[in-house]
Residue frames as qw, qx, qy, qz and C-alpha x, y, z in Angstrom:
[[0.553, 0.455, 0.510, 0.477, -12.93, 18.46, 14.49],
 [0.142, -0.551, 0.014, 0.822, -11.70, 21.89, 13.37],
 [0.551, 0.611, 0.566, 0.045, -14.19, 22.53, 10.57],
 [0.240, 0.954, -0.027, -0.179, -13.04, 25.99, 9.47],
 [0.231, -0.687, 0.629, 0.280, -9.36, 25.04, 9.44],
 [0.581, 0.073, 0.792, 0.172, -10.15, 21.79, 7.66],
 [0.508, 0.764, 0.392, -0.059, -12.22, 23.61, 5.04],
 [0.113, 0.932, -0.265, -0.220, -9.45, 26.15, 4.39],
 [0.399, -0.480, 0.741, 0.249, -6.76, 23.48, 4.20],
 [0.614, 0.298, 0.719, 0.129, -8.67, 21.30, 1.72],
 [0.425, 0.872, 0.220, -0.100, -9.55, 24.27, -0.48],
 [0.028, -0.875, 0.420, 0.241, -5.98, 25.59, -0.59],
 [0.477, -0.275, 0.798, 0.245, -4.52, 22.17, -1.37],
 [0.601, 0.533, 0.594, 0.041, -7.10, 21.69, -4.14],
 [0.312, 0.942, 0.032, -0.121, -6.24, 25.05, -5.68],
 [0.244, -0.761, 0.545, 0.254, -2.51, 24.30, -5.51],
 [0.599, -0.054, 0.765, 0.230, -2.63, 21.18, -7.72],
 [0.344, 0.438, -0.428, -0.712, -2.48, 21.44, -11.47],
 [0.894, 0.178, 0.122, -0.393, -4.64, 18.94, -13.39],
 [0.674, 0.526, -0.518, -0.007, -1.60, 17.53, -15.19],
 [0.092, -0.495, 0.772, -0.388, -0.17, 16.43, -11.83],
 [0.570, 0.007, 0.722, -0.391, -3.01, 13.93, -11.45],
 [0.294, 0.071, 0.866, 0.397, -3.30, 12.90, -15.10],
 [0.302, 0.740, 0.569, -0.194, -6.11, 15.30, -16.11],
 [0.412, 0.438, 0.329, 0.728, -6.19, 17.66, -19.08],
 [0.109, -0.207, -0.233, 0.944, -6.20, 21.41, -18.42],
 [0.206, 0.680, 0.703, 0.031, -9.10, 22.03, -20.80],
 [0.273, 0.421, 0.241, 0.831, -9.80, 25.28, -22.72],
 [0.303, -0.725, -0.263, -0.560, -12.32, 26.77, -20.25],
 [0.680, -0.415, -0.445, 0.408, -10.45, 26.33, -16.99],
 [0.027, -0.916, -0.028, -0.400, -10.40, 29.63, -15.08],
 [0.483, -0.771, 0.393, -0.133, -8.08, 28.50, -12.30],
 [0.364, 0.554, -0.749, -0.009, -4.86, 26.51, -12.25],
 [0.310, -0.237, 0.835, -0.388, -6.09, 24.15, -9.55],
 [0.063, -0.203, -0.960, -0.181, -8.48, 21.23, -9.57],
 [0.484, -0.324, -0.220, -0.782, -12.22, 21.65, -9.72],
 [0.531, -0.253, 0.598, -0.544, -14.30, 20.25, -6.87],
 [0.918, 0.195, 0.054, -0.342, -15.85, 17.67, -9.16],
 [0.644, 0.516, -0.553, 0.115, -12.36, 16.48, -10.13],
 [0.099, -0.418, 0.753, -0.499, -11.37, 16.03, -6.49],
 [0.753, -0.035, 0.378, -0.537, -14.61, 14.14, -5.92],
 [0.878, 0.370, -0.242, -0.182, -13.88, 11.85, -8.87],
 [0.440, 0.521, -0.673, 0.288, -10.30, 11.16, -7.78],
 [0.181, -0.303, 0.729, -0.586, -11.35, 10.51, -4.17],
 [0.302, -0.227, -0.905, -0.196, -14.45, 8.47, -4.99],
 [0.024, -0.455, -0.644, 0.614, -16.85, 10.73, -3.10],
 [0.229, 0.787, 0.557, 0.138, -19.77, 12.99, -4.03],
 [0.281, 0.465, 0.058, 0.838, -19.25, 16.53, -5.28],
 [0.430, -0.759, -0.215, -0.440, -21.81, 17.68, -2.70],
 [0.793, -0.530, -0.154, 0.258, -19.63, 16.32, 0.11],
 [0.601, 0.104, 0.014, 0.792, -16.55, 18.13, -1.22],
 [0.038, -0.646, -0.180, -0.741, -18.55, 21.36, -1.36],
 [0.622, -0.727, -0.184, -0.226, -19.81, 20.93, 2.20],
 [0.818, -0.260, -0.124, 0.498, -16.30, 20.03, 3.38],
 [0.427, 0.250, 0.049, 0.867, -14.87, 23.24, 1.91],
 [0.241, -0.634, -0.176, -0.713, -17.72, 25.26, 3.39],
 [0.004, 0.244, -0.717, 0.653, -17.23, 23.82, 6.88],
 [0.677, -0.094, 0.103, -0.723, -20.63, 22.12, 6.86],
 [0.676, 0.159, -0.697, -0.178, -19.65, 18.46, 6.56],
 [0.877, -0.460, 0.021, -0.136, -19.99, 15.63, 9.03],
 [0.398, -0.689, 0.591, 0.135, -16.76, 14.23, 10.46],
 [0.673, 0.482, -0.509, -0.236, -14.88, 12.39, 7.68],
 [0.961, -0.244, 0.131, 0.000, -14.00, 8.76, 8.30],
 [0.450, -0.583, 0.556, 0.386, -10.34, 7.61, 8.19],
 [0.611, 0.251, 0.667, 0.346, -11.10, 5.83, 4.89],
 [0.320, 0.887, 0.310, 0.117, -12.49, 9.02, 3.35],
 [0.207, -0.918, 0.253, 0.225, -9.54, 11.06, 4.63],
 [0.599, -0.274, 0.632, 0.409, -7.14, 8.56, 3.11],
 [0.528, 0.540, 0.570, 0.324, -8.88, 8.83, -0.27],
 [0.095, 0.989, 0.116, -0.005, -8.86, 12.63, -0.03],
 [0.426, -0.726, 0.414, 0.347, -5.14, 12.63, 0.84],
 [0.610, 0.055, 0.651, 0.448, -4.44, 10.53, -2.27],
 [0.380, 0.774, 0.460, 0.215, -6.57, 12.77, -4.49],
 [0.039, -0.999, 0.035, 0.005, -4.85, 15.93, -3.23],
 [0.762, 0.391, -0.298, 0.421, -1.38, 14.34, -3.44],
 [0.413, -0.866, 0.171, -0.224, -0.60, 15.30, 0.16],
 [0.351, 0.494, -0.723, 0.332, 2.82, 14.71, 1.66],
 [0.562, -0.256, -0.756, 0.216, 3.02, 12.46, 4.72],
 [0.161, -0.179, -0.448, 0.861, 3.08, 15.52, 7.01],
 [0.352, -0.024, -0.175, -0.919, 0.15, 17.13, 5.18],
 [0.596, -0.216, -0.708, -0.312, -1.79, 13.88, 5.39],
 [0.423, -0.279, -0.704, 0.497, -1.26, 13.68, 9.14],
 [0.043, 0.115, 0.193, -0.974, -2.34, 17.34, 9.44],
 [0.475, -0.144, -0.483, -0.721, -5.51, 16.55, 7.49],
 [0.580, -0.302, -0.755, 0.035, -6.33, 13.77, 9.96],
 [0.275, -0.223, -0.524, 0.775, -5.68, 16.06, 12.96],
 [0.218, 0.011, -0.063, -0.974, -7.95, 18.80, 11.59],
 [0.598, -0.176, -0.553, -0.553, -10.70, 16.22, 11.02],
 [0.599, -0.455, 0.398, -0.525, -10.42, 14.98, 14.60],
 [0.993, 0.055, -0.084, -0.066, -9.07, 11.58, 13.58],
 [0.585, -0.608, 0.462, 0.275, -5.77, 10.01, 14.69],
 [0.418, 0.663, -0.526, -0.331, -3.26, 9.82, 11.82],
 [0.951, 0.110, -0.287, -0.044, -2.30, 6.36, 10.59],
 [0.643, -0.674, 0.350, 0.101, 0.21, 4.87, 13.07],
 [0.043, 0.673, -0.678, -0.292, 3.68, 3.95, 11.91],
 [0.311, -0.085, 0.944, 0.075, 2.71, 0.29, 11.72],
 [0.485, 0.563, 0.645, -0.180, -0.33, 1.13, 9.59],
 [0.070, 0.618, -0.293, -0.726, 1.29, 3.32, 6.95],
 [0.157, -0.043, 0.873, 0.460, 0.87, 0.55, 4.39],
 [0.258, 0.604, 0.736, -0.166, -2.86, 1.29, 4.35],
 [0.259, 0.922, 0.103, -0.268, -2.18, 4.63, 2.63],
 [0.774, 0.427, 0.076, 0.461, 0.11, 5.06, -0.37],
 [0.495, -0.506, -0.031, 0.705, 3.17, 7.11, 0.48],
 [0.227, 0.879, 0.075, -0.413, 3.29, 10.60, -0.93],
 [0.106, -0.595, 0.627, 0.491, 6.50, 9.96, -2.87],
 [0.331, 0.112, 0.904, 0.244, 5.00, 6.91, -4.56],
 [0.347, 0.747, 0.520, -0.226, 1.90, 8.89, -5.52],
 [0.121, 0.832, -0.241, -0.486, 4.11, 11.46, -7.24],
 [0.211, -0.306, 0.837, 0.401, 5.88, 8.69, -9.11],
 [0.418, 0.460, 0.783, -0.026, 2.49, 7.38, -10.29],
 [0.297, 0.872, 0.174, -0.349, 1.80, 10.79, -11.79],
 [0.031, -0.710, 0.545, 0.446, 5.23, 10.95, -13.47],
 [0.277, -0.086, 0.921, 0.261, 4.67, 7.49, -14.99],
 [0.514, 0.393, 0.231, -0.727, 1.51, 8.73, -16.69],
 [0.592, 0.429, -0.473, -0.491, 2.08, 6.92, -20.03],
 [0.434, 0.164, -0.885, 0.036, 2.76, 3.57, -18.35],
 [0.724, -0.503, -0.331, -0.339, 0.38, 1.59, -16.12],
 [0.330, 0.261, -0.683, 0.597, 1.48, 1.66, -12.48],
 [0.627, -0.628, -0.267, -0.375, 0.00, 1.02, -9.05],
 [0.034, -0.497, 0.679, -0.540, 1.02, 1.05, -5.41],
 [0.820, -0.245, -0.467, -0.224, 0.37, -2.20, -3.52],
 [0.510, -0.678, 0.437, -0.297, 0.93, -3.06, 0.14],
 [0.070, 0.430, -0.900, 0.001, 3.11, -6.01, 1.08],
 [0.399, 0.139, 0.856, -0.296, -0.11, -7.97, 1.73],
 [0.215, 0.269, 0.804, 0.484, -1.55, -7.31, -1.72],
 [0.123, 0.788, 0.513, -0.318, -3.92, -4.40, -1.07],
 [0.408, 0.480, 0.312, 0.711, -4.07, -1.93, -3.97],
 [0.268, -0.590, -0.340, 0.682, -3.49, 1.51, -2.46],
 [0.219, 0.755, -0.040, -0.617, -3.41, 3.67, -5.59],
 [0.666, 0.300, 0.559, 0.392, -3.37, 3.50, -9.40],
 [0.013, 0.397, -0.234, -0.887, -2.59, 5.92, -12.18],
 [0.628, 0.426, 0.057, -0.648, -5.00, 6.43, -15.07],
 [0.510, 0.422, -0.676, -0.322, -3.26, 4.01, -17.46],
 [0.010, -0.099, 0.961, -0.259, -3.39, 1.26, -14.85],
 [0.473, 0.313, 0.548, -0.615, -7.13, 1.80, -14.48],
 [0.600, 0.497, -0.277, -0.563, -7.57, 1.73, -18.26],
 [0.368, 0.369, -0.844, -0.131, -5.66, -1.54, -18.49],
 [0.292, -0.072, -0.935, 0.186, -7.02, -3.56, -15.55],
 [0.417, -0.676, -0.497, -0.349, -9.97, -1.56, -14.20],
 [0.238, -0.705, 0.304, -0.595, -10.30, 0.19, -10.84],
 [0.750, -0.091, -0.629, 0.185, -8.64, -2.06, -8.26],
 [0.047, 0.451, -0.444, 0.773, -8.12, 0.51, -5.49],
 [0.571, -0.326, 0.380, -0.651, -9.14, -0.88, -2.11],
 [0.965, 0.047, -0.127, -0.226, -9.16, -4.48, -3.32],
 [0.525, -0.557, 0.638, 0.091, -6.75, -7.18, -2.24],
 [0.469, 0.511, -0.614, -0.377, -4.96, -8.77, -5.20],
 [0.042, 0.200, -0.973, 0.109, -4.47, -12.10, -3.43],
 [0.422, 0.255, 0.703, -0.513, -8.05, -12.49, -2.26],
 [0.615, 0.544, -0.031, -0.571, -9.41, -11.66, -5.69],
 [0.335, 0.482, -0.764, -0.269, -6.98, -13.97, -7.47],
 [0.085, 0.082, -0.984, 0.134, -7.81, -17.02, -5.35],
 [0.263, 0.345, 0.737, -0.518, -11.49, -16.31, -4.59],
 [0.498, 0.662, 0.188, -0.528, -12.86, -14.73, -7.79],
 [0.714, 0.172, 0.564, 0.376, -12.36, -16.58, -11.11],
 [0.388, 0.878, 0.243, 0.144, -13.08, -13.38, -13.06],
 [0.282, -0.889, 0.263, 0.248, -9.92, -11.83, -11.62],
 [0.568, -0.294, 0.641, 0.426, -7.86, -14.13, -13.87],
 [0.640, 0.653, 0.398, -0.071, -9.67, -13.23, -17.08],
 [0.285, 0.921, -0.228, -0.133, -6.89, -10.95, -18.34],
 [0.254, -0.597, 0.751, 0.124, -4.21, -13.63, -17.98],
 [0.662, 0.286, -0.600, -0.347, -3.64, -16.45, -20.44],
 [0.936, -0.294, -0.026, -0.190, -4.26, -19.97, -19.06],
 [0.827, 0.263, -0.316, 0.382, -0.60, -20.82, -19.64],
 [0.231, 0.490, -0.386, 0.746, 0.52, -18.10, -17.22],
 [0.578, -0.613, -0.084, -0.532, -2.05, -18.52, -14.47],
 [0.899, -0.320, -0.246, 0.169, -0.29, -21.27, -12.51],
 [0.582, 0.213, -0.217, 0.754, 2.95, -19.27, -12.51],
 [0.144, -0.568, 0.049, -0.809, 1.14, -16.20, -11.20],
 [0.780, -0.532, -0.204, -0.257, -0.49, -18.26, -8.45],
 [0.847, -0.149, -0.242, 0.449, 2.91, -19.50, -7.31],
 [0.338, 0.386, -0.129, 0.848, 4.36, -16.00, -7.43],
 [0.424, -0.643, -0.084, -0.632, 1.54, -14.61, -5.31],
 [0.868, -0.464, -0.174, -0.041, 1.96, -17.31, -2.67],
 [0.773, 0.038, -0.200, 0.600, 5.77, -17.16, -2.59],
 [0.131, 0.513, -0.090, 0.843, 5.71, -13.37, -2.20],
 [0.608, -0.623, -0.088, -0.485, 3.16, -13.64, 0.63],
 [0.903, -0.259, -0.250, 0.235, 5.30, -16.27, 2.33],
 [0.519, 0.257, -0.209, 0.788, 8.19, -13.76, 2.36],
 [0.232, -0.586, 0.013, -0.776, 5.91, -11.11, 3.90],
 [0.820, -0.493, -0.220, -0.190, 4.82, -13.58, 6.59],
 [0.802, -0.049, -0.277, 0.526, 8.46, -14.16, 7.49],
 [0.240, 0.386, -0.141, 0.880, 9.11, -10.42, 7.82],
 [0.403, -0.409, 0.095, -0.813, 5.98, -9.82, 9.88],
 [0.478, -0.114, -0.862, 0.128, 6.00, -12.86, 12.14],
 [0.178, -0.364, -0.712, 0.574, 3.28, -12.73, 14.77],
 [0.198, 0.095, -0.074, -0.973, 1.30, -9.98, 13.00],
 [0.425, 0.333, 0.765, -0.351, -2.42, -10.81, 13.38],
 [0.500, 0.635, -0.057, -0.586, -3.26, -9.01, 10.12],
 [0.270, 0.462, -0.786, -0.309, -0.96, -11.36, 8.22],
 [0.151, 0.014, 0.973, -0.174, -2.31, -14.44, 9.99],
 [0.481, 0.468, 0.479, -0.566, -5.86, -13.30, 9.26],
 [0.490, 0.590, -0.352, -0.537, -5.17, -12.92, 5.53],
 [0.155, 0.297, -0.933, -0.134, -3.59, -16.37, 5.32],
 [0.291, 0.192, 0.859, -0.374, -6.57, -17.88, 7.17],
 [0.538, 0.555, 0.185, -0.607, -9.03, -16.24, 4.77],
 [0.415, 0.536, -0.608, -0.414, -7.11, -17.47, 1.75],
 [0.005, -0.143, 0.988, -0.065, -6.95, -21.02, 3.13],
 [0.409, 0.320, 0.680, -0.518, -10.70, -20.92, 3.74],
 [0.564, 0.621, 0.086, -0.537, -11.61, -19.91, 0.18],
 [0.594, 0.644, -0.426, -0.228, -9.07, -21.73, -2.01],
 [0.957, -0.156, 0.225, 0.093, -7.86, -25.32, -2.18],
 [0.698, 0.580, -0.087, 0.410, -5.25, -24.15, -4.70],
 [0.048, -0.817, 0.349, -0.457, -3.87, -21.69, -2.16],
 [0.784, -0.500, 0.321, -0.180, -3.77, -24.36, 0.56],
 [0.953, 0.160, 0.106, 0.234, -1.77, -26.67, -1.71],
 [0.507, 0.672, -0.159, 0.516, 0.72, -24.00, -2.76],
 [0.329, -0.800, 0.286, -0.411, 1.05, -22.68, 0.79],
 [0.910, -0.350, 0.219, -0.024, 1.98, -26.14, 2.03],
 [0.851, 0.370, -0.030, 0.371, 4.93, -26.23, -0.40],
 [0.507, -0.759, 0.002, 0.407, 6.60, -23.34, 1.48],
 [0.600, 0.401, 0.208, 0.660, 8.08, -21.60, -1.58],
 [0.245, -0.827, -0.153, 0.482, 9.54, -18.15, -0.78],
 [0.497, 0.199, 0.340, 0.773, 10.41, -15.46, -3.33],
 [0.040, 0.686, 0.209, -0.696, 10.05, -11.69, -3.28],
 [0.574, 0.624, 0.466, 0.252, 8.61, -10.57, -6.60],
 [0.266, -0.607, 0.145, 0.735, 10.83, -8.02, -8.36],
 [0.249, 0.452, -0.462, -0.721, 10.52, -8.44, -12.13],
 [0.565, 0.249, 0.784, -0.071, 8.33, -10.39, -14.51],
 [0.200, 0.174, -0.523, -0.810, 7.02, -10.55, -18.08],
 [0.350, 0.337, 0.821, -0.301, 3.34, -11.26, -18.60],
 [0.048, -0.241, -0.624, -0.742, 0.64, -11.14, -21.24],
 [0.232, 0.369, 0.547, -0.714, -2.45, -9.12, -20.33],
 [0.092, 0.362, 0.775, 0.510, -5.53, -9.65, -22.50],
 [0.162, 0.275, 0.266, -0.910, -7.66, -6.51, -22.65],
 [0.451, 0.490, 0.733, -0.140, -11.30, -6.83, -23.84],
 [0.371, 0.862, 0.123, -0.323, -10.98, -3.85, -26.21],
 [0.262, 0.828, -0.452, -0.204, -7.42, -3.90, -27.59],
 [0.922, 0.212, -0.323, -0.001, -6.41, -7.55, -27.21],
 [0.872, -0.339, -0.105, 0.337, -3.22, -9.10, -25.76],
 [0.135, 0.917, -0.290, 0.238, -0.33, -6.94, -24.57],
 [0.851, -0.039, -0.322, 0.413, 3.07, -8.40, -23.70],
 [0.178, -0.914, 0.103, -0.350, 4.23, -6.33, -20.72],
 [0.562, 0.178, -0.580, 0.562, 7.37, -6.17, -18.60],
 [0.545, -0.770, -0.235, -0.234, 6.61, -5.76, -14.90],
 [0.418, 0.331, -0.511, 0.674, 9.05, -4.10, -12.51],
 [0.585, -0.716, -0.371, -0.086, 8.37, -4.08, -8.78],
 [0.285, 0.473, -0.394, 0.735, 10.12, -1.43, -6.69],
 [0.598, -0.577, -0.548, 0.092, 9.82, -1.66, -2.90],
 [0.203, -0.894, 0.149, -0.370, 10.13, 0.90, -0.12],
 [0.199, 0.549, -0.724, 0.366, 13.05, 0.50, 2.30],
 [0.450, -0.211, 0.695, -0.520, 10.85, -1.18, 4.92],
 [0.072, -0.030, -0.940, -0.332, 9.34, -3.45, 2.20],
 [0.259, 0.377, 0.678, -0.575, 5.87, -2.30, 3.29],
 [0.542, 0.689, 0.209, -0.434, 4.77, -0.93, -0.08],
 [0.562, 0.001, 0.636, 0.529, 5.50, -1.81, -3.70],
 [0.362, 0.648, -0.117, -0.660, 5.41, 0.35, -6.82],
 [0.641, 0.164, 0.719, 0.213, 4.44, -1.96, -9.69],
 [0.242, 0.664, -0.236, -0.667, 5.20, -0.54, -13.15],
 [0.745, 0.303, 0.580, 0.126, 4.20, -2.13, -16.46],
 [0.111, 0.666, -0.374, -0.636, 5.99, -1.22, -19.69],
 [0.854, 0.442, -0.024, -0.272, 5.39, -2.59, -23.22],
 [0.697, -0.362, 0.557, 0.271, 7.76, -5.45, -24.03],
 [0.464, 0.130, 0.636, 0.603, 7.49, -5.03, -27.82],
 [0.058, 0.043, -0.268, -0.961, 6.26, -2.64, -30.50],
 [0.343, -0.390, -0.731, -0.443, 2.88, -4.38, -30.78],
 [0.401, -0.565, -0.626, 0.356, 2.20, -3.91, -27.07],
 [0.176, -0.310, -0.079, 0.931, 3.17, -0.23, -27.34],
 [0.185, -0.147, -0.507, -0.829, 0.72, 0.29, -30.21],
 [0.429, -0.495, -0.736, -0.173, -2.07, -1.43, -28.29],
 [0.369, -0.500, -0.468, 0.628, -1.33, 0.62, -25.17],
 [0.039, -0.138, 0.150, 0.978, -1.41, 3.82, -27.23],
 [0.317, -0.318, -0.654, -0.609, -4.75, 2.73, -28.66],
 [0.438, -0.525, -0.700, 0.204, -6.07, 2.07, -25.17],
 [0.230, -0.343, -0.237, 0.879, -5.09, 5.58, -24.12],
 [0.170, -0.027, -0.370, -0.913, -7.17, 6.96, -26.99],
 [0.392, -0.388, -0.783, -0.286, -10.15, 4.69, -26.36],
 [0.259, -0.465, 0.267, -0.803, -10.40, 5.98, -22.81],
 [0.133, -0.062, 0.864, -0.482, -12.03, 4.62, -19.70],
 [0.651, -0.115, -0.352, -0.663, -15.12, 2.47, -20.19],
 [0.801, -0.302, 0.361, -0.369, -16.80, -0.36, -18.35],
 [0.163, 0.420, -0.885, -0.116, -14.89, -3.65, -18.36],
 [0.820, -0.126, -0.383, -0.406, -16.70, -6.96, -18.71],
 [0.886, -0.302, -0.283, 0.210, -14.21, -8.47, -16.26],
 [0.207, -0.921, 0.309, -0.120, -11.81, -7.04, -13.71],
 [0.871, 0.243, -0.325, 0.276, -8.24, -8.32, -13.81],
 [0.608, -0.747, 0.118, 0.241, -5.22, -8.25, -11.56],
 [0.364, 0.832, -0.418, 0.035, -1.79, -6.94, -12.46]]
C-alpha cells in the first residue's frame, strides 16, 4: 500500500470535482471548487474521519468494497479506478468482474440525468449506483440485488400496484433467464438462481416456464409514500457486453412530472418501505 501516493491521489481527485457534477449544490460559503471531505464521505457511505485519515496517509488498508464506493463517489474513470486499487495495494477488478463496479461513463450519465431518476444495475440485478432523484423515489438501493429483494422481501413490492406485480415478476425472471443463457456455466449465475429457488415458490414456478426476454422499455406506476402514484416510462440501456444496464425513469404524463418536481423539493427523508425500480 502506497499511503502517501494514495493520500495525494484521493485529495487531488476530490478537489477536482465540482459539487454540481455529483448532484450537490455549491452553497454560498464554499471556499473551494471541489468537494468537501464530508461530502465524499456521504457519497461513499463511509465516515468523515476515515476520509481525513486516508488523505493524511494514516488509514488502514481500504477493502475492495470501500475502494469501489470511493471510486464511484469521486467519479473516477476506469483507468483512475484501477490506479486507486493499485495504490491501495489491492488488485483492480478483473475484466470478468467489472459488473461489480459501475462504469465511469455510466456514472457520468447518472449525473447528467439529474432531474430524472436513474440507476446502474448489473445483468444479475445488483444495484451499482443511483443518482439523487432515484434515491428520493425508491430509497437507497445501492449494493442490494433487485431480484433477491423482489422475491424474498414483501416490502420491496410496496411501491408497485398489485395489478402490476405479476408482470414485474415475469419480467425479472425472463430477463434473468436471458442472462443465464449469455453466461452459461458461470457459478455466480448458478448461485443466484439457487438462492432465488430456495426463497421463493413464485420464482420456482416462473423459472420452470422458461420465458426469455431482455428488458428494454416499460411503463409502470410507482407509489411514493409522500407524493403518491407516479406513472413513469422506464428505458433500459445496456453496455455493449450486456454486463451493465442504465435504467432511466421519466414522467409519462403531466401529473407524474408535478409529483416528481414536488419530490425534488421535499428532499430525502426516511421511507417507511423500500421499493424496487
